[in-house]
DSSP file (Angstrom, degrees, kcal/mol; ACC not computed):
  #  RESIDUE AA STRUCTURE BP1 BP2  ACC     N-H-->O    O-->H-N    N-H-->O    O-->H-N    TCO  KAPPA ALPHA  PHI   PSI    X-CA   Y-CA   Z-CA
    1    1 A X              0   0    0      0, 0.0     2,-0.5     0, 0.0     0, 0.0   0.000 360.0 360.0 360.0 134.5  -52.2  -45.5    5.3
    2    2 A X        -     0   0    0      2,-0.0     2,-0.5     0, 0.0     0, 0.0  -0.888 360.0-159.6-106.1 130.1  -50.0  -48.6    5.4
    3    3 A X        -     0   0    0     -2,-0.5     2,-0.6     2,-0.0     0, 0.0  -0.921   5.1-152.6-108.0 133.2  -46.5  -48.5    4.0
    4    4 A X        -     0   0    0     -2,-0.5     2,-0.5     0, 0.0    -2,-0.0  -0.919   8.7-160.2-106.5 124.0  -44.7  -51.7    3.1
    5    5 A X        -     0   0    0     -2,-0.6     2,-0.0     4,-0.0    -2,-0.0  -0.900  11.7-138.8-106.6 125.3  -40.9  -51.5    3.2
    6    6 A X     >  -     0   0    0     -2,-0.5     4,-2.4     1,-0.1     5,-0.2  -0.294  27.0-107.2 -74.7 165.6  -39.0  -54.1    1.3
    7    7 A X  H  > S+     0   0    0      1,-0.2     4,-2.2     2,-0.2     5,-0.1   0.889 122.1  52.0 -60.8 -39.7  -35.9  -55.8    2.8
    8    8 A X  H  > S+     0   0    0      2,-0.2     4,-2.1     1,-0.2    -1,-0.2   0.907 110.1  48.0 -64.6 -42.1  -33.7  -53.8    0.4
    9    9 A X  H  > S+     0   0    0      1,-0.2     4,-2.6     2,-0.2    -2,-0.2   0.884 110.0  53.4 -64.6 -38.5  -35.4  -50.5    1.5
   10   10 A X  H  X S+     0   0    0     -4,-2.4     4,-2.5     2,-0.2    -2,-0.2   0.902 108.2  49.5 -63.3 -41.3  -34.9  -51.5    5.1
   11   11 A X  H  X S+     0   0    0     -4,-2.2     4,-2.3     2,-0.2    -2,-0.2   0.903 111.5  49.2 -64.1 -41.4  -31.2  -52.1    4.5
   12   12 A X  H  X S+     0   0    0     -4,-2.1     4,-2.3     2,-0.2    -2,-0.2   0.903 111.1  49.5 -64.5 -41.1  -30.8  -48.7    2.9
   13   13 A X  H  X S+     0   0    0     -4,-2.6     4,-2.6     2,-0.2    -2,-0.2   0.922 109.7  51.4 -63.7 -43.7  -32.7  -47.1    5.8
   14   14 A X  H  X S+     0   0    0     -4,-2.5     4,-2.5     1,-0.2    -2,-0.2   0.927 110.7  48.9 -57.7 -46.1  -30.4  -48.8    8.3
   15   15 A X  H  X S+     0   0    0     -4,-2.3     4,-2.5     1,-0.2    -1,-0.2   0.891 110.9  50.7 -61.1 -40.5  -27.3  -47.6    6.4
   16   16 A X  H  X S+     0   0    0     -4,-2.3     4,-2.5     2,-0.2    -2,-0.2   0.905 110.7  48.3 -65.2 -42.0  -28.7  -44.0    6.3
   17   17 A X  H  X S+     0   0    0     -4,-2.6     4,-2.6     2,-0.2    -2,-0.2   0.934 113.1  47.5 -64.3 -45.3  -29.4  -44.0   10.0
   18   18 A X  H  X S+     0   0    0     -4,-2.5     4,-3.0     1,-0.2    -2,-0.2   0.904 112.0  50.2 -64.3 -40.6  -25.9  -45.3   10.8
   19   19 A X  H  X S+     0   0    0     -4,-2.5     4,-2.9     2,-0.2    -1,-0.2   0.924 110.7  49.8 -62.4 -43.1  -24.3  -42.8    8.5
   20   20 A X  H  X S+     0   0    0     -4,-2.5     4,-2.3     2,-0.2     5,-0.3   0.931 112.7  47.0 -60.3 -45.4  -26.3  -40.0   10.2
   21   21 A X  H  X S+     0   0    0     -4,-2.6     4,-2.9     2,-0.2     5,-0.5   0.936 113.9  47.9 -61.8 -46.7  -25.2  -41.2   13.6
   22   22 A X  H  X S+     0   0    0     -4,-3.0     4,-0.6     1,-0.2    -2,-0.2   0.915 117.0  42.7 -59.3 -44.0  -21.6  -41.5   12.4
   23   23 A X  H  < S+     0   0    0     -4,-2.9    -1,-0.2    -5,-0.2    -2,-0.2   0.800 129.5  23.1 -73.8 -30.2  -21.6  -38.1   10.9
   24   24 A X  H  < S+     0   0    0     -4,-2.3    -3,-0.2    -5,-0.2    -2,-0.2   0.650 126.2  36.9-115.9 -19.2  -23.5  -36.3   13.7
   25   25 A X  H  < S+     0   0    0     -4,-2.9     2,-0.4    -5,-0.3    -3,-0.2   0.364  77.8 112.7-123.1   5.2  -23.1  -38.1   17.0
   26   26 A X  S  < S-     0   0    0     -4,-0.6     5,-0.1    -5,-0.5    -4,-0.0  -0.664  77.1-108.3 -74.9 130.6  -19.5  -39.4   16.9
   27   27 A X    >   -     0   0    0     -2,-0.4     3,-2.3     1,-0.1    25,-0.3  -0.239  25.5-115.4 -57.8 149.4  -17.5  -37.6   19.6
   28   28 A X  T 3  S+     0   0    0     23,-2.3    -1,-0.1     1,-0.3    24,-0.1   0.739 118.0  52.8 -63.7 -21.4  -15.0  -35.2   18.2
   29   29 A X  T 3  S-     0   0    0     22,-0.4    -1,-0.3     1,-0.3     3,-0.3   0.465 111.4-132.0 -89.8  -0.4  -12.1  -37.3   19.6
   30   30 A X    <   -     0   0    0     -3,-2.3    -1,-0.3     1,-0.2     3,-0.1  -0.242  21.4 -79.0  84.3-172.9  -13.6  -40.4   17.9
   31   31 A X  S    S+     0   0    0      1,-0.1     3,-0.4    -3,-0.1    -1,-0.2   0.392  94.3 104.4-106.6  -2.0  -14.3  -43.9   19.2
   32   32 A X  S    S+     0   0    0     -3,-0.3     2,-0.9     1,-0.2     3,-0.2   0.799  75.7  54.3 -57.6 -33.1  -10.7  -45.2   19.1
   33   33 A X    >>  +     0   0    0     -4,-0.2     4,-1.3     1,-0.2     3,-0.7  -0.545  53.5 154.2-107.5  69.5  -10.0  -45.0   22.8
   34   34 A X  H 3> S+     0   0    0     -2,-0.9     4,-2.3    -3,-0.4    -1,-0.2   0.779  75.0  64.5 -65.3 -23.6  -12.8  -47.0   24.5
   35   35 A X  H 3> S+     0   0    0     -3,-0.2     4,-2.4     1,-0.2    -1,-0.2   0.900 100.1  52.1 -63.0 -38.2  -10.4  -47.6   27.4
   36   36 A X  H <> S+     0   0    0     -3,-0.7     4,-2.4     2,-0.2    -1,-0.2   0.878 107.9  51.3 -65.0 -37.5  -10.4  -43.8   27.9
   37   37 A X  H  X S+     0   0    0     -4,-1.3     4,-1.8     2,-0.2    -2,-0.2   0.928 111.6  46.3 -65.6 -43.8  -14.3  -43.8   28.0
   38   38 A X  H  X S+     0   0    0     -4,-2.3     4,-1.5     1,-0.2    -2,-0.2   0.888 112.7  50.2 -66.5 -37.7  -14.3  -46.6   30.6
   39   39 A X  H  X S+     0   0    0     -4,-2.4     4,-1.9     1,-0.2    -1,-0.2   0.898 108.0  54.3 -64.2 -40.0  -11.6  -44.8   32.7
   40   40 A X  H  X S+     0   0    0     -4,-2.4     4,-1.8     1,-0.2     7,-0.3   0.849 103.0  56.8 -61.7 -35.7  -13.7  -41.6   32.4
   41   41 A X  H  <>S+     0   0    0     -4,-1.8     5,-3.1     1,-0.2     6,-0.5   0.920 107.5  47.4 -61.7 -44.1  -16.7  -43.5   33.9
   42   42 A X  H ><5S+     0   0    0     -4,-1.5     3,-0.8     1,-0.2    -2,-0.2   0.896 113.9  47.3 -64.5 -39.9  -14.7  -44.5   37.0
   43   43 A X  H 3<5S+     0   0    0     -4,-1.9    -1,-0.2     1,-0.2    -2,-0.2   0.787 114.9  46.0 -72.3 -27.3  -13.4  -40.9   37.5
   44   44 A X  T ><5S-     0   0    0     -4,-1.8     3,-0.6     3,-0.2    -1,-0.2  -0.061 117.2-100.3-111.6  32.4  -16.9  -39.3   37.0
   45   45 A X  T < 5S-     0   0    0     -3,-0.8    23,-0.3     1,-0.2    -3,-0.2   0.904  85.2 -47.4  53.0  48.0  -19.0  -41.5   39.2
   46   46 A X  T 3 <S+     0   0    0     -5,-3.1    22,-1.0     1,-0.2     2,-0.4   0.768 110.7 119.7  66.0  30.0  -20.4  -43.5   36.3
   47   47 A X  E <   -A   67   0A   0     -3,-0.6     2,-0.4    -6,-0.5    -1,-0.2  -0.979  41.1-168.9-121.3 140.3  -21.2  -40.6   34.1
   48   48 A X  E     -A   66   0A   0     18,-2.6    18,-2.7    -2,-0.4     2,-0.6  -0.979   8.3-159.0-134.5 121.6  -19.7  -40.1   30.7
   49   49 A X  E     -A   65   0A   0     -2,-0.4     2,-0.7    16,-0.2    16,-0.2  -0.884   6.0-168.4-100.3 121.2  -19.9  -36.9   28.6
   50   50 A X  E     -A   64   0A   0     14,-1.8    14,-2.0    -2,-0.6     2,-0.3  -0.901  14.6-149.8-111.9 103.0  -19.2  -37.5   24.9
   51   51 A X  E     -A   63   0A   0     -2,-0.7   -23,-2.3    12,-0.2   -22,-0.4  -0.533  14.0-161.4 -79.7 133.2  -18.8  -34.1   23.2
   52   52 A X  S    S+     0   0    0     10,-2.2     2,-0.3    -2,-0.3    -1,-0.1   0.764  82.3  30.0 -78.2 -27.4  -19.8  -33.8   19.6
   53   53 A X  S    S-     0   0    0      9,-0.5   -25,-0.1     6,-0.2   -24,-0.1  -0.841  94.6 -96.0-127.6 163.3  -17.7  -30.6   19.2
   54   54 A X    >   -     0   0    0     -2,-0.3     3,-1.9     1,-0.1     5,-0.1  -0.354  39.3-103.8 -80.2 167.0  -14.6  -29.4   20.9
   55   55 A X  T 3  S+     0   0    0      1,-0.3     5,-0.2    -2,-0.1    -1,-0.1   0.673 117.9  61.7 -64.7 -18.0  -14.6  -27.1   23.9
   56   56 A X  T 3  S+     0   0    0      3,-0.1    -1,-0.3     4,-0.0     2,-0.1   0.610  85.0  98.1 -83.4 -11.4  -13.6  -24.1   21.8
   57   57 A X  S X  S-     0   0    0     -3,-1.9     3,-0.7     1,-0.1    -4,-0.1  -0.358  85.8-118.3 -73.4 156.2  -16.8  -24.4   19.7
   58   58 A X  T 3  S+     0   0    0      1,-0.3     2,-0.3     2,-0.1     3,-0.2   0.732 112.3  53.8 -65.5 -21.9  -19.7  -22.2   20.5
   59   59 A X  T >   +     0   0    0      1,-0.2     3,-1.8    -5,-0.1    -1,-0.3  -0.407  62.7 146.5-110.5  54.7  -21.8  -25.3   21.3
   60   60 A X  T <   +     0   0    0     -3,-0.7    -1,-0.2    -2,-0.3    -7,-0.1   0.611  69.0  60.0 -72.7  -8.2  -19.6  -27.0   23.8
   61   61 A X  T 3  S+     0   0    0     67,-0.2     2,-1.4    -3,-0.2    -1,-0.3   0.309  72.8 112.8 -95.6   9.6  -22.6  -28.4   25.7
   62   62 A X    <   +     0   0    0     -3,-1.8   -10,-2.2    66,-0.1    -9,-0.5  -0.656  53.3 120.9 -81.9  91.3  -23.7  -30.3   22.6
   63   63 A X  E     -A   51   0A   0     -2,-1.4    24,-0.6   -12,-0.2     2,-0.3  -0.949  63.6-110.2-150.0 164.6  -23.1  -33.8   23.9
   64   64 A X  E     -AB  50  86A   0    -14,-2.0   -14,-1.8    -2,-0.3     2,-0.5  -0.664  31.0-147.1 -89.0 155.1  -24.5  -37.3   24.7
   65   65 A X  E     -AB  49  85A   0     20,-1.4    20,-2.2    -2,-0.3     2,-0.5  -0.960   8.6-165.3-130.9 117.5  -24.7  -38.2   28.3
   66   66 A X  E     +AB  48  84A   0    -18,-2.7   -18,-2.6    -2,-0.5     2,-0.3  -0.868  20.1 175.3 -99.0 128.5  -24.2  -41.8   29.4
   67   67 A X  E     -AB  47  83A   0     16,-2.1    16,-1.6    -2,-0.5    15,-0.6  -0.969  37.7-156.0-138.1 149.7  -25.3  -42.4   33.0
   68   68 A X        -     0   0    0    -22,-1.0   -21,-0.1    -2,-0.3    13,-0.1  -0.170  65.8 -92.1-112.3  37.5  -25.7  -45.2   35.4
   69   69 A X  S    S+     0   0    0     14,-0.1   -22,-0.1   -23,-0.1   -23,-0.1   0.854  95.4 114.6  62.8  42.0  -28.4  -43.5   37.5
   70   70 A X        +     0   0    0    -24,-0.2     2,-0.7   -25,-0.1    -1,-0.1   0.494  39.7 100.8-117.3  -5.8  -26.0  -41.9   40.1
   71   71 A X    >   -     0   0    0      1,-0.2     3,-1.3   -25,-0.1     5,-0.2  -0.722  53.8-161.5 -85.6 115.7  -26.5  -38.2   39.4
   72   72 A X  T 3  S+     0   0    0     -2,-0.7    -1,-0.2     1,-0.2     0, 0.0   0.646  86.5  65.5 -71.0 -12.4  -28.9  -36.7   42.0
   73   73 A X  T 3  S+     0   0    0      1,-0.1     2,-0.4     2,-0.0    -1,-0.2   0.547  96.9  60.9 -86.0  -7.3  -29.5  -33.7   39.8
   74   74 A X  S <  S-     0   0    0     -3,-1.3     2,-0.9     2,-0.0    -1,-0.1  -0.976  79.3-134.0-124.8 131.8  -31.3  -35.7   37.1
   75   75 A X        +     0   0    0     -2,-0.4     2,-0.4     2,-0.0    -3,-0.1  -0.746  40.1 159.7 -87.6 107.0  -34.4  -37.7   37.6
   76   76 A X        -     0   0    0     -2,-0.9     2,-0.4    -5,-0.2    -2,-0.0  -0.951  41.1-119.3-126.0 146.4  -33.8  -41.1   36.0
   77   77 A X    >>  -     0   0    0     -2,-0.4     3,-1.5     1,-0.1     4,-0.6  -0.715  19.9-135.5 -83.4 133.6  -35.6  -44.4   36.5
   78   78 A X  G >4 S+     0   0    0     -2,-0.4     3,-1.1     1,-0.3    -1,-0.1   0.866 104.0  56.8 -55.4 -39.2  -33.2  -47.1   37.8
   79   79 A X  G 34 S+     0   0    0      1,-0.2    -1,-0.3    -3,-0.0    -2,-0.0   0.676 101.8  57.2 -71.1 -16.3  -34.7  -49.7   35.3
   80   80 A X  G <4 S+     0   0    0     -3,-1.5    40,-0.3     3,-0.0    39,-0.3   0.618  91.1 137.9 -85.3 -13.2  -33.9  -47.4   32.3
   81   81 A X    <<  +     0   0    0     -3,-1.1   -13,-0.1    -4,-0.6     2,-0.1  -0.602  41.5  51.0 -93.5 148.2  -30.2  -47.2   33.2
   82   82 A X  S    S+     0   0    0    -15,-0.6    37,-2.7    -2,-0.2    38,-1.3   0.439  87.3 162.6 -71.5 147.2  -27.7  -47.3   31.7
   83   83 A X  E     -Bc  67 120A   0    -16,-1.6   -16,-2.1    36,-0.2     2,-0.5  -0.950  38.1-140.1-138.3 150.6  -29.1  -44.6   29.4
   84   84 A X  E     -Bc  66 121A   0     36,-2.0    38,-2.5    -2,-0.3     2,-0.5  -0.977  18.6-158.7-110.9 128.1  -27.9  -42.1   26.9
   85   85 A X  E     -Bc  65 122A   0    -20,-2.2   -20,-1.4    -2,-0.5     2,-0.4  -0.923   7.4-165.4-107.1 131.4  -29.6  -38.7   27.0
   86   86 A X  E     -Bc  64 123A   0     36,-2.6    38,-2.3    -2,-0.5   -22,-0.1  -0.924  30.9 -97.7-117.8 138.7  -29.5  -36.6   23.9
   87   87 A X  E >>  - c   0 124A   0    -24,-0.6     4,-2.5    -2,-0.4     3,-0.7  -0.204  37.3-114.2 -53.7 143.7  -30.3  -32.9   23.7
   88   88 A X  H 3> S+     0   0    0     36,-1.5     4,-3.4    38,-0.8     5,-0.3   0.863 112.2  55.5 -49.3 -47.4  -33.9  -32.2   22.4
   89   89 A X  H 3> S+     0   0    0     37,-0.5     4,-1.6     1,-0.2    -1,-0.2   0.886 112.6  42.9 -59.5 -36.8  -32.9  -30.5   19.2
   90   90 A X  H <> S+     0   0    0     -3,-0.7     4,-2.4     2,-0.2    -1,-0.2   0.930 116.1  47.2 -72.8 -46.2  -30.8  -33.5   18.1
   91   91 A X  H  X S+     0   0    0     -4,-2.5     4,-2.7     1,-0.2    -2,-0.2   0.898 111.1  52.7 -61.7 -40.0  -33.4  -36.1   19.2
   92   92 A X  H  X S+     0   0    0     -4,-3.4     4,-2.3    -5,-0.3    -1,-0.2   0.886 108.7  50.3 -63.6 -38.1  -36.1  -34.1   17.5
   93   93 A X  H  X S+     0   0    0     -4,-1.6     4,-2.4    -5,-0.3     5,-0.2   0.933 110.9  48.5 -63.6 -45.7  -34.0  -34.1   14.2
   94   94 A X  H  X S+     0   0    0     -4,-2.4     4,-3.0     1,-0.2     5,-0.4   0.919 112.8  48.3 -60.7 -44.1  -33.5  -37.9   14.5
   95   95 A X  H  X S+     0   0    0     -4,-2.7     4,-2.2     1,-0.2    -1,-0.2   0.893 111.1  50.8 -63.4 -39.7  -37.3  -38.4   15.1
   96   96 A X  H  < S+     0   0    0     -4,-2.3    -2,-0.2    -5,-0.2    -1,-0.2   0.894 118.2  37.7 -66.5 -39.0  -38.2  -36.1   12.2
   97   97 A X  H  < S+     0   0    0     -4,-2.4    -2,-0.2    -5,-0.1    -1,-0.2   0.910 138.3   9.9 -75.7 -43.6  -35.8  -38.0    9.8
   98   98 A X  H >< S-     0   0    0     -4,-3.0     3,-0.9     1,-0.3    -3,-0.2   0.383  88.3-134.2-124.7   2.1  -36.4  -41.6   11.0
   99   99 A X  G ><  -     0   0    0     -4,-2.2     3,-0.8    -5,-0.4    -1,-0.3  -0.332  66.6 -41.7  66.7-160.0  -39.3  -41.7   13.4
  100  100 A X  G >  S+     0   0    0      1,-0.2     3,-1.6     2,-0.1     4,-0.4   0.564 120.2  93.1 -76.9  -7.5  -38.7  -43.7   16.6
  101  101 A X  G <> S+     0   0    0     -3,-0.9     4,-0.7     1,-0.3    -1,-0.2   0.655  71.8  67.4 -63.3 -16.8  -36.9  -46.4   14.5
  102  102 A X  H <> S+     0   0    0     -3,-0.8     4,-2.9     1,-0.2    -1,-0.3   0.752  83.7  75.2 -74.1 -23.5  -33.5  -44.9   15.1
  103  103 A X  H <> S+     0   0    0     -3,-1.6     4,-2.3     1,-0.2    -1,-0.2   0.925  96.3  42.1 -63.7 -50.2  -33.4  -45.7   18.8
  104  104 A X  H  > S+     0   0    0     -4,-0.4     4,-1.8     1,-0.2    -1,-0.2   0.867 116.8  50.9 -64.1 -31.6  -32.7  -49.5   18.7
  105  105 A X  H  X S+     0   0    0     -4,-0.7     4,-2.7     2,-0.2    -2,-0.2   0.905 108.6  51.7 -69.0 -41.1  -30.2  -48.8   16.0
  106  106 A X  H  X S+     0   0    0     -4,-2.9     4,-3.3     2,-0.2     5,-0.3   0.918 106.7  53.9 -59.2 -44.0  -28.5  -46.1   18.1
  107  107 A X  H  X S+     0   0    0     -4,-2.3     4,-2.4     1,-0.2     5,-0.2   0.936 112.6  42.7 -58.8 -48.0  -28.3  -48.5   21.1
  108  108 A X  H  X S+     0   0    0     -4,-1.8     4,-2.6     2,-0.2    -1,-0.2   0.919 115.2  50.4 -62.4 -43.9  -26.5  -51.1   18.9
  109  109 A X  H  X S+     0   0    0     -4,-2.7     4,-2.1     2,-0.2    -2,-0.2   0.917 112.5  46.5 -60.6 -46.2  -24.3  -48.4   17.3
  110  110 A X  H  X S+     0   0    0     -4,-3.3     4,-2.3     2,-0.2     5,-0.4   0.927 113.5  47.7 -63.9 -46.5  -23.3  -47.0   20.7
  111  111 A X  H  X S+     0   0    0     -4,-2.4     4,-2.6    -5,-0.3    -2,-0.2   0.911 112.1  50.3 -62.4 -42.5  -22.6  -50.4   22.3
  112  112 A X  H  < S+     0   0    0     -4,-2.6    -1,-0.2    -5,-0.2    -2,-0.2   0.905 116.0  41.7 -61.0 -42.2  -20.5  -51.4   19.3
  113  113 A X  H  < S+     0   0    0     -4,-2.1    -2,-0.2    -5,-0.2    -1,-0.2   0.770 128.8  25.5 -80.9 -26.7  -18.5  -48.2   19.4
  114  114 A X  H  < S-     0   0    0     -4,-2.3    -3,-0.2     2,-0.2    -2,-0.2   0.694  87.1-133.3-108.8 -25.1  -18.0  -47.9   23.2
  115  115 A X     <  +     0   0    0     -4,-2.6     2,-0.3    -5,-0.4    -4,-0.1   0.598  65.1 131.0  76.3  10.2  -18.2  -51.4   24.5
  116  116 A X        -     0   0    0     -6,-0.4    -1,-0.3    -5,-0.1    -2,-0.2  -0.730  63.4-110.1 -99.2 146.3  -20.5  -50.1   27.2
  117  117 A X        -     0   0    0     -2,-0.3     2,-0.3    -3,-0.1   -35,-0.2  -0.422  37.1-177.7 -69.8 147.1  -23.9  -51.5   28.1
  118  118 A X        +     0   0    0     -2,-0.1   -35,-0.2     1,-0.1     3,-0.1  -0.944  21.0 174.6-151.1 126.9  -26.9  -49.5   27.1
  119  119 A X        +     0   0    0    -37,-2.7     2,-0.3    -2,-0.3   -36,-0.2   0.772  69.7  10.1 -97.1 -34.5  -30.6  -50.1   27.8
  120  120 A X  E     -c   83   0A   0    -38,-1.3   -36,-2.0   -40,-0.3     2,-0.4  -0.987  49.2-154.1-150.7 151.2  -32.2  -46.9   26.5
  121  121 A X  E     +c   84   0A   0     -2,-0.3     2,-0.3   -38,-0.2   -36,-0.2  -0.993  29.8 158.5-124.6 137.7  -31.7  -43.7   24.6
  122  122 A X  E     -c   85   0A   0    -38,-2.5   -36,-2.6    -2,-0.4     2,-0.2  -0.938  38.2 -98.7-149.5 168.7  -33.9  -40.7   25.2
  123  123 A X  E     -c   86   0A   0     -2,-0.3     2,-0.4   -38,-0.2   -36,-0.2  -0.580  26.4-153.0 -92.4 160.9  -34.0  -37.0   24.8
  124  124 A X  E     -c   87   0A   0    -38,-2.3     2,-2.8    -2,-0.2   -36,-1.5  -1.000  26.6-111.9-136.7 131.8  -33.2  -34.5   27.6
  125  125 A X  S    S+     0   0    0     -2,-0.4     2,-0.4   -38,-0.2   -38,-0.1  -0.252  72.8 112.3 -72.5  59.3  -34.6  -31.0   27.7
  126  126 A X        -     0   0    0     -2,-2.8   -38,-0.8   -40,-0.1   -37,-0.5  -0.952  55.7-132.7-123.6 153.9  -31.6  -28.8   27.1
  127  127 A X              0   0    0     -2,-0.4   -66,-0.0   -40,-0.1   -40,-0.0  -0.578 360.0 360.0 -97.7 161.0  -30.8  -26.6   24.1
  128  128 A X              0   0    0     -2,-0.2   -67,-0.2   -66,-0.1   -66,-0.1   0.460 360.0 360.0 -71.4 360.0  -27.7  -26.3   22.1
């Protein structure tokens, strides 16, 4: 079955994806301090943890992970980096709502909000 999406429908879908990202994937401290994120990269060997919830929450490991392929504990392809890895349950929700179409929008959204380069977004097999 072929679905034809009009330009207006495409704009509405884009707005819905961005709203979902804003509502669910914005770090709890916000995006205001991109200098702090860049400083965090230097301090953490080019890895940046962006927590969706604060550390007192039951789900304190619910976060995005920005990496420049320097962590020996994670198998990443050099050509995919820099990359954001998102926990499977969150990535699965995004895929269920929007298909794979959210990924290029996420990349633009992330770059706009952080000022950091990003080549790819993918899921990572950890649970909340």
